[in-house]
DSSP file (Angstrom, degrees, kcal/mol; ACC not computed):
  #  RESIDUE AA STRUCTURE BP1 BP2  ACC     N-H-->O    O-->H-N    N-H-->O    O-->H-N    TCO  KAPPA ALPHA  PHI   PSI    X-CA   Y-CA   Z-CA
    1    1 A X              0   0    0      0, 0.0     2,-0.1     0, 0.0     3,-0.0   0.000 360.0 360.0 360.0 150.1   -2.0   51.3   24.6
    2    2 A X        -     0   0    0      1,-0.1     2,-0.3     0, 0.0     0, 0.0  -0.465 360.0 -97.0 -80.9 156.8   -5.3   49.7   24.1
    3    3 A X        -     0   0    0     -2,-0.1     2,-0.6     1,-0.0    -1,-0.1  -0.531  32.4-147.6 -75.7 134.6   -5.9   46.1   25.1
    4    4 A X        -     0   0    0     -2,-0.3     2,-0.6    -3,-0.0    -1,-0.0  -0.911   5.8-151.7-106.1 119.8   -5.5   43.6   22.3
    5    5 A X        -     0   0    0     -2,-0.6     2,-0.1     1,-0.0    -2,-0.0  -0.791  21.7-124.6 -90.6 126.4   -7.8   40.5   22.6
    6    6 A X        -     0   0    0     -2,-0.6    -1,-0.0     1,-0.1     0, 0.0  -0.374  23.7-130.0 -70.9 147.8   -6.2   37.5   21.0
    7    7 A X        -     0   0    0     -2,-0.1     4,-0.3     1,-0.1     3,-0.1   0.058  24.9 -99.3 -82.5-163.1   -8.2   35.7   18.3
    8    8 A X  S  > S+     0   0    0      1,-0.1     4,-2.6     2,-0.1     5,-0.2   0.312  91.5  99.2-103.9   6.3   -9.0   32.1   18.0
    9    9 A X  H  > S+     0   0    0      1,-0.2     4,-2.2     2,-0.2     5,-0.2   0.935  86.3  42.6 -64.9 -47.8   -6.3   31.1   15.4
   10   10 A X  H  > S+     0   0    0      1,-0.2     4,-2.5     2,-0.2    -1,-0.2   0.903 115.8  49.8 -65.8 -40.1   -3.8   29.7   17.8
   11   11 A X  H  > S+     0   0    0     -4,-0.3     4,-2.5     1,-0.2    -1,-0.2   0.902 110.3  50.7 -64.9 -40.1   -6.5   27.8   19.7
   12   12 A X  H  X S+     0   0    0     -4,-2.6     4,-2.2     2,-0.2    -2,-0.2   0.900 110.2  49.7 -63.9 -40.8   -7.9   26.4   16.5
   13   13 A X  H  X S+     0   0    0     -4,-2.2     4,-2.0     2,-0.2    -2,-0.2   0.931 113.2  45.7 -63.9 -45.8   -4.4   25.2   15.4
   14   14 A X  H  X S+     0   0    0     -4,-2.5     4,-2.5     1,-0.2    -2,-0.2   0.899 111.8  52.1 -64.2 -39.6   -3.8   23.5   18.8
   15   15 A X  H  X S+     0   0    0     -4,-2.5     4,-2.2     1,-0.2    -1,-0.2   0.897 107.5  52.3 -65.0 -39.5   -7.2   22.0   18.8
   16   16 A X  H  X S+     0   0    0     -4,-2.2     4,-1.8     2,-0.2    -1,-0.2   0.913 111.4  46.7 -61.9 -42.2   -6.7   20.5   15.3
   17   17 A X  H  X S+     0   0    0     -4,-2.0     4,-1.7     1,-0.2    -2,-0.2   0.901 112.0  50.2 -68.1 -40.0   -3.4   18.9   16.4
   18   18 A X  H  < S+     0   0    0     -4,-2.5    -1,-0.2     1,-0.2    -2,-0.2   0.845 110.4  49.7 -68.8 -32.1   -5.0   17.5   19.6
   19   19 A X  H >< S+     0   0    0     -4,-2.2     3,-1.1     1,-0.2    -1,-0.2   0.848 107.5  55.4 -72.8 -31.4   -7.9   16.0   17.6
   20   20 A X  H 3< S+     0   0    0     -4,-1.8     3,-0.3     1,-0.2    -2,-0.2   0.886 116.1  37.1 -62.6 -38.0   -5.4   14.5   15.2
   21   21 A X  T >< S+     0   0    0     -4,-1.7     3,-1.5     1,-0.2    -1,-0.2   0.080  81.1 119.2-101.3  22.8   -3.6   12.8   18.2
   22   22 A X  T <  S+     0   0    0     -3,-1.1    -1,-0.2     1,-0.3    -2,-0.1   0.773  74.5  49.3 -65.3 -26.2   -6.8   12.0   20.2
   23   23 A X  T 3  S+     0   0    0     -3,-0.3    -1,-0.3    -4,-0.2    -2,-0.1   0.482  87.3 109.0 -91.4  -0.9   -6.3    8.2   20.1
   24   24 A X  S <  S-     0   0    0     -3,-1.5     2,-0.2     4,-0.2     5,-0.1  -0.309  73.0-103.4 -75.6 160.4   -2.6    8.3   21.2
   25   25 A X    >   -     0   0    0      3,-0.1     3,-1.5     4,-0.1     5,-0.1  -0.546  69.2 -25.3 -88.5 147.9   -1.6    7.1   24.7
   26   26 A X  G >  S-     0   0    0      1,-0.3     3,-1.5    -2,-0.2     4,-0.5  -0.190 125.8  -9.2  63.1-139.4   -0.7    9.3   27.6
   27   27 A X  G 3> S+     0   0    0      1,-0.3     4,-1.5     2,-0.2     8,-0.3   0.609 117.1  84.0 -72.7  -9.8    0.6   12.8   27.1
   28   28 A X  G <4 S+     0   0    0     -3,-1.5    -1,-0.3     1,-0.2    -2,-0.2   0.684 105.6  29.1 -65.8 -14.8    0.9   12.1   23.4
   29   29 A X  T <4 S+     0   0    0     -3,-1.5    -1,-0.2    -5,-0.1    -2,-0.2   0.463 125.1  46.0-117.9  -5.2   -2.7   13.1   23.2
   30   30 A X  T  4 S+     0   0    0     -4,-0.5     2,-0.3    -5,-0.1    -3,-0.2   0.860  99.2  59.0-105.0 -49.0   -3.0   15.5   26.1
   31   31 A X  S  X S-     0   0    0     -4,-1.5     4,-2.3     1,-0.1     5,-0.2  -0.680  73.3-137.7 -91.9 138.6   -0.1   18.0   26.1
   32   32 A X  H  > S+     0   0    0     -2,-0.3     4,-2.8     1,-0.2     5,-0.2   0.907  96.5  50.7 -64.2 -44.5    0.3   20.1   23.0
   33   33 A X  H  > S+     0   0    0      1,-0.2     4,-2.0     2,-0.2    -1,-0.2   0.939 116.7  38.5 -64.4 -48.0    4.0   19.9   22.6
   34   34 A X  H  > S+     0   0    0      1,-0.2     4,-2.6     2,-0.2    -1,-0.2   0.873 116.2  53.4 -69.6 -35.0    4.3   16.2   22.8
   35   35 A X  H  X S+     0   0    0     -4,-2.3     4,-2.4    -8,-0.3    -2,-0.2   0.894 108.1  51.0 -64.7 -38.2    1.1   15.8   20.8
   36   36 A X  H  X S+     0   0    0     -4,-2.8     4,-2.3    -5,-0.2    -2,-0.2   0.927 112.1  46.3 -63.9 -45.3    2.5   18.0   18.1
   37   37 A X  H  X S+     0   0    0     -4,-2.0     4,-2.2     1,-0.2    -2,-0.2   0.928 115.4  45.5 -62.9 -45.4    5.7   16.0   17.9
   38   38 A X  H  X S+     0   0    0     -4,-2.6     4,-2.6     1,-0.2    -1,-0.2   0.851 110.9  53.9 -69.2 -33.5    3.9   12.7   17.8
   39   39 A X  H  X S+     0   0    0     -4,-2.4     4,-2.3    -5,-0.2    -1,-0.2   0.920 110.1  46.5 -65.2 -43.3    1.4   14.0   15.2
   40   40 A X  H  X S+     0   0    0     -4,-2.3     4,-2.2     1,-0.2    -2,-0.2   0.902 113.8  49.4 -63.9 -40.0    4.2   15.1   12.9
   41   41 A X  H  X S+     0   0    0     -4,-2.2     4,-2.4     1,-0.2    -2,-0.2   0.903 110.7  49.9 -65.5 -40.7    5.9   11.7   13.4
   42   42 A X  H  X S+     0   0    0     -4,-2.6     4,-2.4     2,-0.2    -2,-0.2   0.904 111.1  48.5 -65.4 -41.3    2.7    9.8   12.7
   43   43 A X  H  X S+     0   0    0     -4,-2.3     4,-2.0     2,-0.2    -1,-0.2   0.895 111.8  49.3 -66.5 -39.1    2.1   11.8    9.5
   44   44 A X  H  X S+     0   0    0     -4,-2.2     4,-2.3     2,-0.2    -2,-0.2   0.906 112.2  48.9 -65.3 -40.4    5.6   11.2    8.3
   45   45 A X  H  X S+     0   0    0     -4,-2.4     4,-2.7     1,-0.2    -2,-0.2   0.904 110.5  49.8 -66.2 -40.6    5.3    7.4    9.1
   46   46 A X  H  X S+     0   0    0     -4,-2.4     4,-1.2     2,-0.2    -1,-0.2   0.886 111.2  49.7 -67.5 -36.2    2.0    7.2    7.2
   47   47 A X  H  X S+     0   0    0     -4,-2.0     4,-0.9     2,-0.2     3,-0.3   0.928 114.4  44.5 -64.7 -45.0    3.4    8.9    4.2
   48   48 A X  H  X S+     0   0    0     -4,-2.3     4,-1.5     1,-0.2     3,-0.4   0.906 112.6  51.6 -65.1 -42.0    6.5    6.6    4.2
   49   49 A X  H  X S+     0   0    0     -4,-2.7     4,-2.4     1,-0.2    -1,-0.2   0.666  95.8  68.0 -77.7 -15.7    4.4    3.5    4.7
   50   50 A X  H  X S+     0   0    0     -4,-1.2     4,-1.5    -3,-0.3    -1,-0.2   0.932 106.5  41.6 -64.6 -43.2    2.0    4.2    1.9
   51   51 A X  H  X S+     0   0    0     -4,-0.9     4,-1.9    -3,-0.4    -2,-0.2   0.884 113.6  53.5 -67.4 -38.1    4.8    3.6   -0.6
   52   52 A X  H  X S+     0   0    0     -4,-1.5     4,-2.6     1,-0.2    -2,-0.2   0.877 105.2  54.3 -64.7 -37.5    6.1    0.6    1.5
   53   53 A X  H  X S+     0   0    0     -4,-2.4     4,-2.4     1,-0.2    -1,-0.2   0.897 107.0  51.0 -64.0 -39.7    2.6   -1.0    1.3
   54   54 A X  H  X S+     0   0    0     -4,-1.5     4,-2.0     2,-0.2    -1,-0.2   0.913 111.5  47.9 -63.2 -42.1    2.6   -0.7   -2.5
   55   55 A X  H  X S+     0   0    0     -4,-1.9     4,-2.2     1,-0.2    -2,-0.2   0.921 112.1  49.3 -63.4 -43.6    6.0   -2.4   -2.6
   56   56 A X  H  X S+     0   0    0     -4,-2.6     4,-2.2     1,-0.2    -2,-0.2   0.895 110.5  49.7 -65.8 -39.8    5.0   -5.2   -0.2
   57   57 A X  H  X S+     0   0    0     -4,-2.4     4,-2.6     2,-0.2    -1,-0.2   0.902 109.7  51.3 -66.4 -39.1    1.8   -5.9   -2.1
   58   58 A X  H  X S+     0   0    0     -4,-2.0     4,-2.5     1,-0.2    -2,-0.2   0.916 109.8  50.2 -62.9 -41.6    3.7   -6.1   -5.4
   59   59 A X  H  X S+     0   0    0     -4,-2.2     4,-2.3     1,-0.2    -2,-0.2   0.900 110.6  50.3 -61.1 -40.4    6.2   -8.6   -3.8
   60   60 A X  H  X S+     0   0    0     -4,-2.2     4,-2.4     2,-0.2    -2,-0.2   0.922 110.5  48.8 -64.0 -44.9    3.2  -10.7   -2.6
   61   61 A X  H  X S+     0   0    0     -4,-2.6     4,-2.7     1,-0.2     5,-0.2   0.922 111.5  49.5 -61.0 -43.9    1.6  -10.8   -6.0
   62   62 A X  H  X S+     0   0    0     -4,-2.5     4,-2.5     1,-0.2    -1,-0.2   0.910 110.8  50.1 -62.8 -41.5    4.9  -11.8   -7.7
   63   63 A X  H  X S+     0   0    0     -4,-2.3     4,-2.3     2,-0.2    -1,-0.2   0.913 112.3  47.1 -62.4 -43.2    5.4  -14.5   -5.1
   64   64 A X  H  X S+     0   0    0     -4,-2.4     4,-2.3     2,-0.2    -2,-0.2   0.916 113.7  46.7 -66.1 -43.0    1.9  -15.9   -5.7
   65   65 A X  H  X S+     0   0    0     -4,-2.7     4,-2.7     1,-0.2    -2,-0.2   0.903 111.8  52.2 -66.3 -39.5    2.2  -15.8   -9.5
   66   66 A X  H  X S+     0   0    0     -4,-2.5     4,-2.5    -5,-0.2    -2,-0.2   0.921 110.0  48.1 -61.5 -44.8    5.6  -17.4   -9.3
   67   67 A X  H  X S+     0   0    0     -4,-2.3     4,-1.4     1,-0.2    -1,-0.2   0.920 114.8  45.0 -63.4 -43.2    4.3  -20.3   -7.1
   68   68 A X  H  X S+     0   0    0     -4,-2.3     4,-0.9     1,-0.2    -1,-0.2   0.879 112.9  51.1 -69.0 -36.9    1.3  -20.9   -9.4
   69   69 A X  H ><>S+     0   0    0     -4,-2.7     5,-2.0     1,-0.2     3,-0.7   0.904 107.9  51.8 -67.4 -40.1    3.4  -20.7  -12.5
   70   70 A X  H ><5S+     0   0    0     -4,-2.5     3,-1.2     1,-0.3    -1,-0.2   0.815 102.6  59.7 -67.2 -29.3    5.9  -23.2  -11.2
   71   71 A X  H 3<5S+     0   0    0     -4,-1.4    -1,-0.3     1,-0.2    -2,-0.2   0.808 107.3  47.9 -64.0 -27.6    3.0  -25.6  -10.5
   72   72 A X  T <<5S-     0   0    0     -4,-0.9    -1,-0.2    -3,-0.7    -2,-0.2   0.278 125.6-103.1 -97.1   9.9    2.3  -25.4  -14.2
   73   73 A X  T < 5S+     0   0    0     -3,-1.2     2,-0.3     1,-0.2    -3,-0.2   0.768  86.9 100.6  82.3  26.9    6.0  -26.0  -15.2
   74   74 A X      < -     0   0    0     -5,-2.0    -2,-0.2    -8,-0.1    -1,-0.2  -0.992  67.1-119.5-141.2 148.1    7.1  -22.5  -16.1
   75   75 A X     >  -     0   0    0     -2,-0.3     4,-2.2     1,-0.1     5,-0.1  -0.450  25.9-115.7 -84.1 162.3    9.1  -19.9  -14.2
   76   76 A X  H  > S+     0   0    0      1,-0.2     4,-2.5     2,-0.2     5,-0.2   0.898 115.1  55.8 -60.9 -41.6    7.7  -16.4  -13.4
   77   77 A X  H  > S+     0   0    0      1,-0.2     4,-2.0     2,-0.2    -1,-0.2   0.920 109.9  43.9 -60.0 -46.5   10.3  -14.8  -15.6
   78   78 A X  H  > S+     0   0    0      2,-0.2     4,-2.8     1,-0.2     5,-0.2   0.876 110.7  56.1 -67.6 -37.2    9.3  -16.8  -18.6
   79   79 A X  H  X S+     0   0    0     -4,-2.2     4,-2.3     1,-0.2    -2,-0.2   0.943 110.0  44.0 -60.0 -48.3    5.6  -16.2  -17.9
   80   80 A X  H  X S+     0   0    0     -4,-2.5     4,-2.2     2,-0.2    -1,-0.2   0.881 112.6  53.8 -64.9 -37.6    6.0  -12.5  -17.9
   81   81 A X  H  X S+     0   0    0     -4,-2.0     4,-2.3    -5,-0.2    -2,-0.2   0.936 110.3  45.8 -61.7 -46.6    8.2  -12.6  -21.0
   82   82 A X  H  X S+     0   0    0     -4,-2.8     4,-2.5     1,-0.2    -2,-0.2   0.884 110.3  54.3 -64.9 -38.0    5.5  -14.6  -22.9
   83   83 A X  H  <>S+     0   0    0     -4,-2.3     5,-2.6    -5,-0.2     4,-0.4   0.909 110.9  45.5 -62.4 -41.2    2.8  -12.2  -21.7
   84   84 A X  H ><5S+     0   0    0     -4,-2.2     3,-0.6     3,-0.2    -2,-0.2   0.897 112.5  50.9 -68.6 -39.5    4.7   -9.2  -23.1
   85   85 A X  H 3<5S+     0   0    0     -4,-2.3    -2,-0.2     1,-0.2    -1,-0.2   0.901 113.9  43.5 -65.4 -39.7    5.5  -11.0  -26.4
   86   86 A X  T 3<5S-     0   0    0     -4,-2.5    -1,-0.2    -5,-0.2    -2,-0.2   0.484 110.4-125.3 -82.9  -2.6    1.8  -11.9  -26.9
   87   87 A X  T < 5 +     0   0    0     -3,-0.6     2,-0.6    -4,-0.4    -3,-0.2   0.890  50.4 162.3  58.3  42.8    0.8   -8.4  -25.8
   88   88 A X      < -     0   0    0     -5,-2.6     2,-1.4    -6,-0.2    -1,-0.2  -0.850  31.8-147.3 -93.2 120.5   -1.6   -9.8  -23.1
   89   89 A X        +     0   0    0     -2,-0.6     2,-0.5    -3,-0.1    -5,-0.0  -0.593  44.5 136.3 -96.0  76.9   -2.3   -6.9  -20.7
   90   90 A X        -     0   0    0     -2,-1.4    -2,-0.1     4,-0.0     2,-0.0  -0.984  41.5-146.7-118.5 120.5   -2.7   -8.7  -17.3
   91   91 A X     >  -     0   0    0     -2,-0.5     4,-2.4     1,-0.1     5,-0.2  -0.281  29.1-101.0 -81.5 174.3   -1.0   -7.0  -14.4
   92   92 A X  H  > S+     0   0    0      1,-0.2     4,-2.3     2,-0.2     5,-0.2   0.828 118.8  56.0 -67.2 -33.1    0.5   -8.8  -11.5
   93   93 A X  H  > S+     0   0    0      2,-0.2     4,-2.0     1,-0.2    -1,-0.2   0.947 111.4  42.7 -64.3 -47.6   -2.4   -8.1   -9.2
   94   94 A X  H  > S+     0   0    0      1,-0.2     4,-2.7     2,-0.2     5,-0.2   0.903 113.2  52.9 -66.6 -41.1   -5.0   -9.7  -11.6
   95   95 A X  H  X S+     0   0    0     -4,-2.4     4,-2.6     1,-0.2    -1,-0.2   0.907 109.3  49.7 -60.0 -41.0   -2.6  -12.6  -12.3
   96   96 A X  H  X S+     0   0    0     -4,-2.3     4,-1.8     2,-0.2    -1,-0.2   0.897 110.7  49.2 -66.1 -39.4   -2.3  -13.3   -8.6
   97   97 A X  H  X S+     0   0    0     -4,-2.0     4,-2.9     2,-0.2     5,-0.4   0.920 113.1  46.7 -65.9 -42.3   -6.1  -13.2   -8.1
   98   98 A X  H  X S+     0   0    0     -4,-2.7     4,-2.2     1,-0.2     8,-0.4   0.913 110.4  54.0 -64.0 -41.1   -6.6  -15.6  -11.0
   99   99 A X  H  < S+     0   0    0     -4,-2.6    -1,-0.2    -5,-0.2    -2,-0.2   0.849 117.8  35.3 -62.8 -34.6   -3.9  -17.9   -9.7
  100  100 A X  H  < S+     0   0    0     -4,-1.8     3,-0.3    -5,-0.1    -2,-0.2   0.910 125.7  35.5 -86.0 -45.2   -5.5  -18.2   -6.3
  101  101 A X  H  < S+     0   0    0     -4,-2.9     2,-0.3     1,-0.2    -3,-0.2   0.809 129.7  23.6 -84.1 -30.1   -9.2  -18.1   -7.1
  102  102 A X     X  +     0   0    0     -4,-2.2     4,-2.0    -5,-0.4    -1,-0.2  -0.700  58.9 171.5-141.0  84.4   -9.3  -20.0  -10.4
  103  103 A X  H  > S+     0   0    0     -3,-0.3     4,-2.4    -2,-0.3     5,-0.2   0.842  81.3  56.3 -64.4 -34.2   -6.3  -22.4  -10.9
  104  104 A X  H  > S+     0   0    0      2,-0.2     4,-2.0     1,-0.2    -1,-0.2   0.918 107.6  48.1 -65.3 -42.4   -7.8  -23.9  -14.1
  105  105 A X  H  > S+     0   0    0      2,-0.2     4,-2.3     1,-0.2    -1,-0.2   0.899 111.2  51.6 -63.1 -40.9   -8.2  -20.5  -15.8
  106  106 A X  H  X S+     0   0    0     -4,-2.0     4,-2.1    -8,-0.4    -2,-0.2   0.916 110.2  47.5 -64.0 -43.0   -4.6  -19.7  -14.8
  107  107 A X  H  X S+     0   0    0     -4,-2.4     4,-2.4     1,-0.2    -1,-0.2   0.850 110.3  53.8 -67.6 -31.9   -3.3  -23.0  -16.3
  108  108 A X  H  X S+     0   0    0     -4,-2.0     4,-2.4     2,-0.2    -2,-0.2   0.904 107.2  50.9 -65.7 -41.2   -5.3  -22.3  -19.4
  109  109 A X  H  X S+     0   0    0     -4,-2.3     4,-2.1     2,-0.2    -2,-0.2   0.924 111.3  48.2 -60.6 -44.7   -3.7  -18.9  -19.8
  110  110 A X  H  X S+     0   0    0     -4,-2.1     4,-1.7     1,-0.2    -2,-0.2   0.919 111.5  49.2 -64.1 -43.5   -0.3  -20.4  -19.5
  111  111 A X  H  X S+     0   0    0     -4,-2.4     4,-2.2     1,-0.2     5,-0.2   0.896 111.2  50.7 -63.1 -38.9   -1.0  -23.2  -22.0
  112  112 A X  H  X S+     0   0    0     -4,-2.4     4,-1.4     1,-0.2    -1,-0.2   0.889 111.6  45.8 -67.9 -39.1   -2.4  -20.6  -24.5
  113  113 A X  H  < S+     0   0    0     -4,-2.1    -1,-0.2    -5,-0.2    -2,-0.2   0.789 115.5  46.8 -77.7 -24.1    0.6  -18.3  -24.3
  114  114 A X  H  < S+     0   0    0     -4,-1.7    -2,-0.2    -5,-0.2    -1,-0.2   0.899 113.1  46.4 -80.6 -41.2    3.1  -21.1  -24.6
  115  115 A X  H  <        0   0    0     -4,-2.2    -2,-0.2     1,-0.2    -3,-0.1   0.816 360.0 360.0 -75.0 -30.8    1.5  -23.0  -27.5
  116  116 A X     <        0   0    0     -4,-1.4    -1,-0.2    -5,-0.2    -2,-0.1   0.503 360.0 360.0 -70.6 360.0    0.8  -20.0  -29.8
């Protein structure tokens, strides 16, 4: 049989995985098998935590809006109810930014939706 020279596909795959794990400590960035395992674990964790980050930020926004709304004498639940009834399209992120950066504007919004 003639000699078969292996191509670069396997080397390229290993090199890609080792570059993915280049910042990891110890053998997690040096040896292919452990680097492969840690790389898969890191990718799974980053995928999971992207959704978790969205949940955590939404909880933070709700907490901030609730605190600012209670300073103005209304609960968060009633505030969201009035916003939906008046068809005011402000999401929780924007409401939280307004509540922190411009308290007067936030209290004006609350007064306008309650009085109308």
